[in-house]
N, C-alpha and C positions, 0 to 999 in steps of 0.2 A: 350546553348549546342554548342560545337565546331563543325564546318562543315568541315569534312575531305576532302571534294571535293572543298573547297573554294580556288580560285587562286588569288594571289595578283594582284592588278590593274596594268595596263600598266605603269602608273606613277611610281609605286614602282619598277616594274621589270627593267625599264630603269634606274632609279636612282641608282640601285644596279648592273648595267651592267649584268643583268640576274642572280642576287644573286651569283656573281662570288666569288669563294673561291679557292685559289691556293692549290692544294692537298698536296704538300710537306711542305709548310710553313704556310698555313692558311691565307696568304695575301688576303685582300679584294680588292686590286687593281691589275688588270692584269699587268703582267710584259712585258717589251719590249724585244722581241726575235729578235736579230739582225742577226741570222745565215743566210747565203746564201746557205749553203750546208747541206744536211741531210743524215745521214748514214741509210742504210737499216737494217732490223732485221736479226736474225740468219738464217732465211729461205730465205734471199735475197729478201724479200718483202718490199715495201715501208710502212712506219709506219703511214703516214698521207697522205691526198690528195696532199699535197705540198711536193715535193721531191727536189725542186730547188727553188731558191728565186722568179723566175718569176711566179711560181704557187701560191705563197702566203706565209703565215706564221701563227704561232699560234696567234699572236697579231692581224693580219689582219682578221683572221677567227673569232675572238671574236667580233671585230667591226662589221663584216658582220652579225653575229648572232643577235646583238643588233638591227641593222637596219631592218633586216627581221622581227623581233618581232614588231618593231615600225610600219612597213608598213603592217603587216599582210600578208607577202609575203612567197612564197614557198622557195625562195632563194634570195640572194643579192650578188653582185660583186662590190668590191671597186676598183677604178682606181686612178691613180696619179693626175688626174684633171677632172673637169667636161667635158672639151672638149674631153679628151681621151675616156671618157665613151660614149659621144654622137657619136664620130667618130666610135667607135666599133659597135654601132647600125647601122649606115649608112653602114659601111664596110661589115656587114654580109648579107646585101640585095643582091639578085642576080643582075647581070648586066641588066640594062634596067628597073629595078623596078620602079613602079610609086609611088611617095611620095607626100602627101598633107600636106602643112605646112603654118603657118600664114605669111602674108606679112611683118608684123612687129613682131619681136621676138628677143631673145638675138642675137646680131649682129654677134657674132663669129660662132654660129651654123648656122645662115642664110647664112653666107659666105661659110661655109663648104658645105652646101647643094647645093649652087649655083656652087661651084667649081666642085663637083662631077657631077652635071648636065651638065656643060660645057664640061666635058671630056667624056660624053656619058655613064657614069656609072649608072645614074638614070634619070628619067623624073620627073620634079618638077612642081606641080600645087600649087597655093596659094589661100588663102581666108583671109578675114578681121577677125581679132581676135574677138571671141565672137559671130560671125555671123553664126548661124547654117545652115541657108539657103544657104549661099555661100559655106560652108563646104560640105553640101550634094551635091551641084551642081558640086563641084570640084572632088568628089570621082567617080571612074569608077568601077562599079560592075564587079568583076572577074579579074580586072587588078590592082587595087590599093593594094599595099603591106603594106603600113604604113601610118597612119594618125598621124600627130604630133600636139599636143595641148600644148600650154604654158598658164597656168592660175594660178594666175593673170598674165596678159601679160605685160612684161617690155617694155617701161617705162610708158605706159598710164594706166595700170592696168585694162584692159578689162577682164571680167570674162567669161569663157566658161563653159557651163554645161557639166561636164565630162560624166555623165550617158547618156545624149543625144548624145554626140559625140561618145561614145562607141557603142551605138545602130546603128548609121550611119555607123561606120567603120565595125562593125561585119556583118551587112547586106550586105556589099560589099565584104566580105571575107578578110578584112584587119585587121591588128593589130593596137591597139591604144597605142601610146606613149605619156605620159604626163610629162611635166616639171612643177612641182609645187614648185620650189625652194623658191618662195616668201611666200608660206604657207606650212611649213614643216609638216611631218606626225604627229606631236603632235596635229595638227588641221585639216589637210586634208590627208586622206588615199585614194589616187587615185585608188588603186586596188579594194577597197570596192565599188567604183562607176562604176567598169567595165573596167578600164584600164588594158591592158596586160603588159605594161612596166611602171614603175614609175622611173623617173630620178630626182635626186637632185644634185645640186652642193653642195657637203658636206663642201666645203670651207665656206659656208654661215651659215645658222642657225644651222645645225647639229654640226659643229665645234664650231661656235659661239664666237671665241676669236681672229679671224684674224691672226692665227698663223699656219694654215695648209691649203694646197691645196689638194682637193680631189673631186672625183665624184663617184656617186653610181647608179647602176641600180638594181632595184628590180623587181621581176617577179611574176605574179599570178600563172602561171603553167610553169613547165620546159619542156624540150624536146630537140631534136637535135639542134634546133636553139640556145638554151641557151648554149649547149656544144660548139657550133661554136663561140659564143661571148666570152666564157671563153678562147677558144684557140686563138682568136684574141688578147685578153689581154696578154696572155702568150707570143705569138710570137712578139708582139710589145713592150713587156717589160714595160707595163703600170700598173702593179699591185701596189696598194698603199703600201709604205714601212712601216716597223714596227713602227718606231718612230712617223710617221704621224698618223698611226692607233691608237696608244696609246693616242696621243693628241685628236683624234676624240672621242674615248671612254670617255676620261675625259670631253670633251665638252658636249656629249650627256647626261651625267648623270644629268646635270642641264637644259636640253632642255625645259622641261615644265615650269619651273620657269622663265627662260629668255624670252621665247616666250610670256607668259602671261603678263609680265611687258611691253615688247615692244609693244604688241597690245594695252594695256591700254594707253601707252604714245602716240601711233600713233593716237588713237581716240581723245585724248585731243588736240593734235596739229591740226588735221584735223578740228575739230569743232571750234577751236579758229580762224583759218584762212579762214574758209568758209565764204565768203561774206566780207572779209577784204578789205579795200579800196586800198591797195597796191598789192593785189593779184587778178588776173583775174579769175583763176580757181584752185580749189583743186581737184585732182584726187585721190580718195580713196574709195574703195568699201564699206567701213563701213558707209559712209554717206547715209542716207535714199534716197536721190534723185539720187544717182549714178545708172546708168542703170543696173549694175550687182549686185546690193545690195542683192536682194532676193536669187539669186543663190549662191552668196558668203556666205551669212548667213548660208545656208544649207550645203555648202561644207566645211566650216571652223568651224562649231559648234558655230557660232556667234562670233568668235574671229577676223576675217577679216584680220589680219596680221599687220606687222610693216612697210610695204612699201607703200609709197605714192609719189606723185609728185605735185608740184605747178607750175603754169604758172604765172609769175610776170607781172605786168604792166610795161610799158616803152619800152626799146629796148633790143636787145640781150645782149648788154654790161651791161645793168642794171642787168639782170639775173646773168651774170658772176660776177659782183661786189657783189651781194648778197652772192654768194659762197665765194668770197675773204674776205668779211668782217665778216663772222661768226667767233666767238671766242670759242664756245663750240663744234659745229659741225666740224668735220674734212673734209676738201676739198679733198676727196679721192673716188676712184672707187672700190666699192665692196658692200656687203650688209650682213645683218644678224648677225653682231657682237654685242658685248655688248655696243660698242661706236657708237654714231650717226654720220652718214656721209651725205655729201651733194655734188652733182656733177652737173655740167652743161652738160646735156646729149649730146647735139650736138657736143660739143668739143671732147667728148670721142668717140662717135660712128662715127664721120666723116660726110663729106658732102653728101655721097651717102645714108645715112640712113634717112628715113622719120620721123623726130622728130621735134616738135615745137621748134623754136629757143630760146624761153624764158622759156623752161621747165627745172626745177630743180628737180632731183630725190633725195628723202630723204629716207635714211635707219634709222629708229628710233630705238635707243638703249634703255638701261635700266637706264639712268640717271634720275634725277629729271625732270619731265615734265615741271615744271615752268621755269627751266633753259633753256630748249630747246625752249620754246615759247619766252622767253625774248631775247634769242640770235637771233632768226629769226626776231623778231620785230626790234631790233637795226640794224641788217644788212639790212633789207628792207628800213628802214628810211635813213641810210647812203647812200645806193645805189641810192635813189631818191633825195638825197641832202637835206633831211629834218632834219639831225642831224649833 
Protein backbone atom coordinates (compact mmCIF):
# COMPACT_ATOMS: atom_id res chain seq x y z
CA UNK A 1 0.00 0.00 0.00
CA UNK A 2 1.29 3.44 -0.89
CA UNK A 3 2.33 5.67 2.00
CA UNK A 4 1.00 9.17 1.34
CA UNK A 5 3.30 10.58 4.03
CA UNK A 6 6.47 9.10 2.61
CA UNK A 7 9.11 11.71 1.76
CA UNK A 8 11.84 11.04 -0.81
CA UNK A 9 15.30 10.57 0.67
CA UNK A 10 17.78 13.44 0.94
CA UNK A 11 19.79 11.84 -1.87
CA UNK A 12 16.77 12.03 -4.17
CA UNK A 13 15.78 15.53 -3.13
CA UNK A 14 19.26 16.92 -3.78
CA UNK A 15 19.68 15.02 -7.08
CA UNK A 16 16.49 16.70 -8.29
CA UNK A 17 17.39 20.13 -6.85
CA UNK A 18 14.34 19.75 -4.59
CA UNK A 19 12.24 18.31 -7.46
CA UNK A 20 12.56 21.59 -9.32
CA UNK A 21 10.09 22.21 -12.14
CA UNK A 22 9.93 25.60 -13.85
CA UNK A 23 6.26 26.57 -13.75
CA UNK A 24 6.01 28.20 -17.16
CA UNK A 25 8.01 25.75 -19.29
CA UNK A 26 8.25 22.56 -17.23
CA UNK A 27 12.06 22.68 -17.32
CA UNK A 28 13.68 20.42 -14.73
CA UNK A 29 16.85 22.50 -14.61
CA UNK A 30 16.74 25.89 -12.85
CA UNK A 31 17.32 28.83 -15.16
CA UNK A 32 20.07 31.41 -14.82
CA UNK A 33 18.40 34.68 -13.83
CA UNK A 34 20.91 37.45 -14.64
CA UNK A 35 18.77 40.47 -13.71
CA UNK A 36 20.28 43.13 -11.45
CA UNK A 37 17.08 45.18 -11.20
CA UNK A 38 13.57 44.03 -10.23
CA UNK A 39 10.30 45.90 -10.80
CA UNK A 40 7.82 46.28 -7.96
CA UNK A 41 4.24 45.06 -8.37
CA UNK A 42 1.11 47.15 -9.04
CA UNK A 43 0.90 48.03 -5.34
CA UNK A 44 4.53 49.16 -5.32
CA UNK A 45 5.49 46.22 -3.14
CA UNK A 46 8.61 44.12 -3.73
CA UNK A 47 7.78 40.80 -5.37
CA UNK A 48 10.59 38.76 -3.77
CA UNK A 49 13.02 39.20 -0.85
CA UNK A 50 15.56 40.34 -3.46
CA UNK A 51 14.74 43.66 -5.09
CA UNK A 52 18.28 44.50 -6.20
CA UNK A 53 21.10 42.21 -7.22
CA UNK A 54 23.02 42.59 -3.95
CA UNK A 55 20.06 40.98 -2.16
CA UNK A 56 20.12 37.80 -4.22
CA UNK A 57 18.35 36.26 -7.20
CA UNK A 58 15.99 33.48 -8.14
CA UNK A 59 18.91 31.20 -9.03
CA UNK A 60 20.86 31.98 -5.88
CA UNK A 61 17.77 31.44 -3.73
CA UNK A 62 17.27 27.98 -5.28
CA UNK A 63 20.89 27.04 -4.53
CA UNK A 64 20.46 28.26 -0.95
CA UNK A 65 17.31 26.16 -0.58
CA UNK A 66 19.16 23.03 -1.72
CA UNK A 67 21.98 23.68 0.76
CA UNK A 68 19.57 24.35 3.62
CA UNK A 69 17.96 20.99 2.84
CA UNK A 70 21.37 19.30 2.77
CA UNK A 71 22.37 20.82 6.10
CA UNK A 72 19.04 20.46 7.86
CA UNK A 73 19.28 24.23 8.35
CA UNK A 74 16.72 26.89 9.10
CA UNK A 75 18.33 29.05 6.41
CA UNK A 76 21.45 29.39 4.26
CA UNK A 77 23.25 32.36 2.70
CA UNK A 78 25.56 32.08 -0.29
CA UNK A 79 28.58 34.34 -0.73
CA UNK A 80 30.94 35.02 -3.61
CA UNK A 81 33.75 33.14 -1.83
CA UNK A 82 34.44 31.17 1.30
CA UNK A 83 36.54 34.02 2.67
CA UNK A 84 33.70 36.51 2.23
CA UNK A 85 31.36 34.20 4.17
CA UNK A 86 33.88 33.79 7.00
CA UNK A 87 34.57 37.52 7.05
CA UNK A 88 30.84 38.23 7.40
CA UNK A 89 30.72 36.04 10.51
CA UNK A 90 33.72 37.88 11.98
CA UNK A 91 32.34 41.27 10.96
CA UNK A 92 28.99 40.75 12.70
CA UNK A 93 30.68 40.27 16.09
CA UNK A 94 30.68 43.27 18.44
CA UNK A 95 33.92 45.17 18.95
CA UNK A 96 36.10 43.42 21.50
CA UNK A 97 34.32 40.07 21.15
CA UNK A 98 36.28 37.06 22.38
CA UNK A 99 36.83 34.37 19.75
CA UNK A 100 38.42 30.94 20.24
CA UNK A 101 39.92 29.30 17.15
CA UNK A 102 42.44 26.55 16.27
CA UNK A 103 46.14 27.39 16.13
CA UNK A 104 46.32 25.63 12.77
CA UNK A 105 43.40 26.03 10.38
CA UNK A 106 42.80 27.34 6.88
CA UNK A 107 45.51 29.99 6.72
CA UNK A 108 43.32 32.65 5.07
CA UNK A 109 40.76 32.62 7.88
CA UNK A 110 43.50 32.44 10.50
CA UNK A 111 45.14 35.52 8.97
CA UNK A 112 41.80 37.36 8.93
CA UNK A 113 41.18 36.59 12.61
CA UNK A 114 44.68 37.77 13.49
CA UNK A 115 44.19 40.93 11.43
CA UNK A 116 40.96 41.80 13.27
CA UNK A 117 42.63 41.06 16.61
CA UNK A 118 45.60 43.30 15.77
CA UNK A 119 43.19 46.17 15.06
CA UNK A 120 41.39 45.69 18.37
CA UNK A 121 38.18 44.46 16.75
CA UNK A 122 38.27 41.16 18.61
CA UNK A 123 40.25 39.22 21.21
CA UNK A 124 41.64 35.92 19.92
CA UNK A 125 42.52 32.83 21.94
CA UNK A 126 43.61 29.58 20.37
CA UNK A 127 43.77 25.85 21.01
CA UNK A 128 45.28 22.78 19.38
CA UNK A 129 42.86 21.33 16.84
CA UNK A 130 41.05 18.30 18.22
CA UNK A 131 42.10 18.97 21.83
CA UNK A 132 38.89 19.51 23.80
CA UNK A 133 40.75 20.19 27.05
CA UNK A 134 42.62 23.10 25.45
CA UNK A 135 39.38 24.31 23.86
CA UNK A 136 37.59 24.29 27.22
CA UNK A 137 40.51 26.11 28.87
CA UNK A 138 40.50 28.82 26.19
CA UNK A 139 36.78 29.56 26.51
CA UNK A 140 35.77 32.35 28.92
CA UNK A 141 32.30 31.82 30.39
CA UNK A 142 30.14 34.89 29.84
CA UNK A 143 32.76 36.51 27.60
CA UNK A 144 33.41 34.22 24.63
CA UNK A 145 31.14 35.08 21.71
CA UNK A 146 32.25 32.53 19.14
CA UNK A 147 34.06 29.19 19.14
CA UNK A 148 35.51 28.25 15.76
CA UNK A 149 36.04 24.58 14.91
CA UNK A 150 37.53 23.25 11.69
CA UNK A 151 37.09 19.52 11.38
CA UNK A 152 38.78 17.68 9.86
CA UNK A 153 41.53 20.24 10.31
CA UNK A 154 43.55 21.32 7.28
CA UNK A 155 46.26 20.05 6.55
CA UNK A 156 46.88 17.45 9.29
CA UNK A 157 43.22 16.32 9.41
CA UNK A 158 42.82 16.31 13.18
CA UNK A 159 39.22 15.59 14.14
CA UNK A 160 37.22 17.61 16.67
CA UNK A 161 34.14 16.18 18.34
CA UNK A 162 31.47 18.68 17.24
CA UNK A 163 28.91 17.66 19.86
CA UNK A 164 31.47 18.02 22.67
CA UNK A 165 32.65 21.37 21.30
CA UNK A 166 29.03 22.57 21.12
CA UNK A 167 28.50 21.61 24.74
CA UNK A 168 31.61 23.58 25.78
CA UNK A 169 30.63 26.63 23.72
CA UNK A 170 27.01 26.72 24.82
CA UNK A 171 27.90 26.27 28.49
CA UNK A 172 29.97 29.47 28.18
CA UNK A 173 27.19 31.35 26.37
CA UNK A 174 29.00 31.24 23.03
CA UNK A 175 27.93 30.16 19.56
CA UNK A 176 29.73 27.36 17.74
CA UNK A 177 30.92 27.87 14.16
CA UNK A 178 32.07 24.78 12.27
CA UNK A 179 34.05 24.54 9.05
CA UNK A 180 33.53 21.02 7.73
CA UNK A 181 34.56 21.80 4.15
CA UNK A 182 36.62 18.59 4.06
CA UNK A 183 33.56 16.48 4.89
CA UNK A 184 30.53 18.01 3.10
CA UNK A 185 26.95 17.67 4.40
CA UNK A 186 26.37 14.48 2.44
CA UNK A 187 28.42 12.91 5.26
CA UNK A 188 28.67 15.51 8.08
CA UNK A 189 25.71 17.66 9.09
CA UNK A 190 27.32 19.82 11.75
CA UNK A 191 24.06 21.46 12.81
CA UNK A 192 22.72 18.04 13.83
CA UNK A 193 25.65 17.74 16.25
CA UNK A 194 24.86 21.08 17.89
CA UNK A 195 26.74 23.66 15.82
CA UNK A 196 25.04 27.05 15.49
CA UNK A 197 26.71 27.99 12.19
CA UNK A 198 27.90 25.59 9.53
CA UNK A 199 30.35 26.98 6.98
CA UNK A 200 31.49 25.39 3.74
CA UNK A 201 33.73 26.64 1.03
CA UNK A 202 31.25 25.72 -1.69
CA UNK A 203 34.08 26.03 -4.19
CA UNK A 204 35.12 22.59 -3.02
CA UNK A 205 32.90 19.51 -2.68
CA UNK A 206 29.54 21.26 -3.07
CA UNK A 207 30.50 22.63 -6.48
CA UNK A 208 32.83 19.74 -7.17
CA UNK A 209 34.05 20.72 -10.65
CA UNK A 210 36.68 23.41 -9.97
CA UNK A 211 34.71 25.99 -11.91
CA UNK A 212 32.95 28.10 -9.28
CA UNK A 213 34.09 30.13 -6.27
CA UNK A 214 31.54 30.32 -3.46
CA UNK A 215 31.05 30.14 0.29
CA UNK A 216 27.95 29.31 2.30
CA UNK A 217 26.74 29.82 5.85
CA UNK A 218 23.91 27.68 7.20
CA UNK A 219 22.24 28.30 10.53
CA UNK A 220 20.38 26.16 13.05
CA UNK A 221 18.18 29.02 14.25
CA UNK A 222 17.69 32.49 12.80
CA UNK A 223 17.44 35.81 14.63
CA UNK A 224 18.64 39.40 14.58
CA UNK A 225 22.23 38.19 14.24
CA UNK A 226 21.31 36.37 11.02
CA UNK A 227 19.62 39.46 9.62
CA UNK A 228 22.80 41.40 10.39
CA UNK A 229 24.95 38.88 8.54
CA UNK A 230 22.62 39.11 5.53
CA UNK A 231 22.90 42.91 5.66
CA UNK A 232 26.70 42.67 5.77
CA UNK A 233 26.58 40.51 2.64
CA UNK A 234 24.33 43.04 0.94
CA UNK A 235 26.39 46.10 1.84
CA UNK A 236 29.67 44.44 0.93
CA UNK A 237 28.21 43.19 -2.35
CA UNK A 238 29.33 39.60 -1.77
CA UNK A 239 26.17 37.70 -2.70
CA UNK A 240 26.83 34.78 -5.05
CA UNK A 241 26.03 35.70 -8.64
CA UNK A 242 23.44 33.81 -10.66
CA UNK A 243 25.71 31.95 -13.07
CA UNK A 244 27.89 30.71 -10.21
CA UNK A 245 24.75 29.68 -8.29
CA UNK A 246 23.58 27.74 -11.35
CA UNK A 247 26.96 25.95 -11.54
CA UNK A 248 26.69 25.17 -7.85
CA UNK A 249 23.22 23.63 -8.26
CA UNK A 250 24.53 21.56 -11.16
CA UNK A 251 27.39 20.33 -8.95
CA UNK A 252 25.29 19.52 -5.92
CA UNK A 253 22.98 17.25 -7.89
CA UNK A 254 25.80 14.68 -8.08
CA UNK A 255 27.28 15.42 -4.63
CA UNK A 256 26.45 12.06 -3.06
CA UNK A 257 27.85 10.08 -5.99
CA UNK A 258 31.06 12.11 -6.20
CA UNK A 259 31.75 12.07 -2.48
CA UNK A 260 31.12 8.33 -2.16
CA UNK A 261 33.65 7.62 -4.91
CA UNK A 262 36.22 10.09 -3.56
CA UNK A 263 35.99 8.52 -0.09
CA UNK A 264 36.48 5.01 -1.46
CA UNK A 265 39.48 6.17 -3.47
CA UNK A 266 40.99 7.99 -0.49
CA UNK A 267 40.71 4.91 1.68
CA UNK A 268 42.42 2.80 -0.99
CA UNK A 269 45.26 5.32 -1.35
CA UNK A 270 45.67 5.69 2.43
CA UNK A 271 45.76 1.95 3.03
CA UNK A 272 48.27 1.41 0.23
CA UNK A 273 50.76 4.00 1.47
CA UNK A 274 50.32 3.38 5.21
CA UNK A 275 53.66 1.80 6.16
CA UNK A 276 55.16 2.42 2.71
CA UNK A 277 58.98 2.58 2.81
CA UNK A 278 59.09 5.97 1.04
CA UNK A 279 56.37 7.53 3.19
CA UNK A 280 57.00 8.51 6.80
CA UNK A 281 53.35 9.12 7.75
CA UNK A 282 49.87 8.96 6.25
CA UNK A 283 47.45 11.41 7.84
CA UNK A 284 43.92 10.17 7.23
CA UNK A 285 41.12 9.77 9.81
CA UNK A 286 39.88 6.68 8.00
CA UNK A 287 42.87 4.63 9.16
CA UNK A 288 42.02 2.74 12.36
CA UNK A 289 45.17 3.93 14.15
CA UNK A 290 44.44 7.61 13.47
CA UNK A 291 43.70 9.42 16.78
CA UNK A 292 40.48 10.87 15.41
CA UNK A 293 39.20 7.67 13.80
CA UNK A 294 36.35 6.90 16.19
CA UNK A 295 34.96 10.45 16.20
CA UNK A 296 35.39 10.78 12.44
CA UNK A 297 33.53 7.52 11.90
CA UNK A 298 30.59 8.83 13.91
CA UNK A 299 30.57 12.30 12.35
CA UNK A 300 30.94 11.14 8.74
CA UNK A 301 28.71 8.06 8.86
CA UNK A 302 31.81 5.97 8.23
CA UNK A 303 32.85 7.71 5.01
CA UNK A 304 35.84 9.70 6.42
CA UNK A 305 36.28 12.00 3.42
CA UNK A 306 38.51 12.40 0.40
CA UNK A 307 41.21 14.56 2.00
CA UNK A 308 44.50 13.20 3.31
CA UNK A 309 48.15 14.14 3.62
CA UNK A 310 51.39 12.21 3.43
CA UNK A 311 54.76 13.11 4.90
CA UNK A 312 57.47 11.82 2.64
CA UNK A 313 60.87 10.55 3.65
CA UNK A 314 63.89 12.51 2.51
CA UNK A 315 64.10 16.30 2.38
CA UNK A 316 61.70 19.14 1.75
CA UNK A 317 62.86 19.13 -1.86
CA UNK A 318 61.97 15.44 -2.06
CA UNK A 319 58.38 16.30 -1.19
CA UNK A 320 58.30 19.13 -3.74
CA UNK A 321 59.70 16.77 -6.37
CA UNK A 322 56.96 14.22 -5.67
CA UNK A 323 54.39 16.90 -6.49
CA UNK A 324 56.39 17.89 -9.59
CA UNK A 325 56.69 14.33 -10.88
CA UNK A 326 53.03 13.34 -10.59
CA UNK A 327 51.40 12.79 -13.97
CA UNK A 328 47.79 12.05 -12.95
CA UNK A 329 47.51 14.26 -9.86
CA UNK A 330 47.41 17.96 -10.73
CA UNK A 331 49.95 20.10 -8.81
CA UNK A 332 47.30 22.61 -7.75
CA UNK A 333 45.79 24.23 -4.67
CA UNK A 334 42.16 23.49 -3.91
CA UNK A 335 40.18 20.43 -2.93
CA UNK A 336 36.93 18.58 -3.43
CA UNK A 337 36.85 18.48 -7.24
CA UNK A 338 36.40 15.44 -9.44
CA UNK A 339 40.11 15.58 -10.29
CA UNK A 340 42.85 14.65 -7.81
CA UNK A 341 45.21 17.38 -6.63
CA UNK A 342 48.56 17.39 -4.85
CA UNK A 343 50.27 20.33 -3.21
CA UNK A 344 53.34 20.99 -1.09
CA UNK A 345 51.57 22.76 1.73
CA UNK A 346 54.48 24.77 3.09
CA UNK A 347 55.09 26.35 -0.31
CA UNK A 348 51.44 27.45 -0.44
CA UNK A 349 50.86 28.55 3.16
CA UNK A 350 54.21 30.31 3.62
CA UNK A 351 56.94 30.33 6.23
CA UNK A 352 54.78 31.65 9.07
CA UNK A 353 52.37 28.73 8.95
CA UNK A 354 53.20 25.74 11.21
CA UNK A 355 53.22 22.84 8.77
CA UNK A 356 55.65 19.96 8.31
CA UNK A 357 58.12 20.80 5.50
CA UNK A 358 57.64 17.38 3.88
CA UNK A 359 53.85 17.35 4.02
CA UNK A 360 51.95 16.84 0.78
CA UNK A 361 48.21 17.50 0.85
CA UNK A 362 46.15 15.25 -1.38
CA UNK A 363 42.61 15.90 -2.57
CA UNK A 364 41.46 12.55 -3.90
CA UNK A 365 39.07 12.69 -6.83
CA UNK A 366 36.90 10.20 -8.65
CA UNK A 367 39.48 8.71 -11.04
CA UNK A 368 40.48 5.05 -11.04
CA UNK A 369 42.14 4.42 -7.66
CA UNK A 370 44.80 2.19 -9.25
CA UNK A 371 45.88 5.09 -11.48
CA UNK A 372 46.24 7.36 -8.46
CA UNK A 373 48.28 4.80 -6.54
CA UNK A 374 50.54 4.11 -9.51
CA UNK A 375 51.08 7.82 -10.07
CA UNK A 376 52.18 8.40 -6.48
CA UNK A 377 54.38 5.31 -6.58
CA UNK A 378 56.27 6.46 -9.64
CA UNK A 379 56.58 10.04 -8.35
CA UNK A 380 57.92 8.88 -4.99
CA UNK A 381 60.45 6.59 -6.72
CA UNK A 382 61.63 9.35 -9.05
CA UNK A 383 61.91 11.87 -6.22
CA UNK A 384 64.09 9.44 -4.26
CA UNK A 385 66.23 8.71 -7.33
CA UNK A 386 65.00 5.10 -7.57
CA UNK A 387 63.52 5.33 -11.05
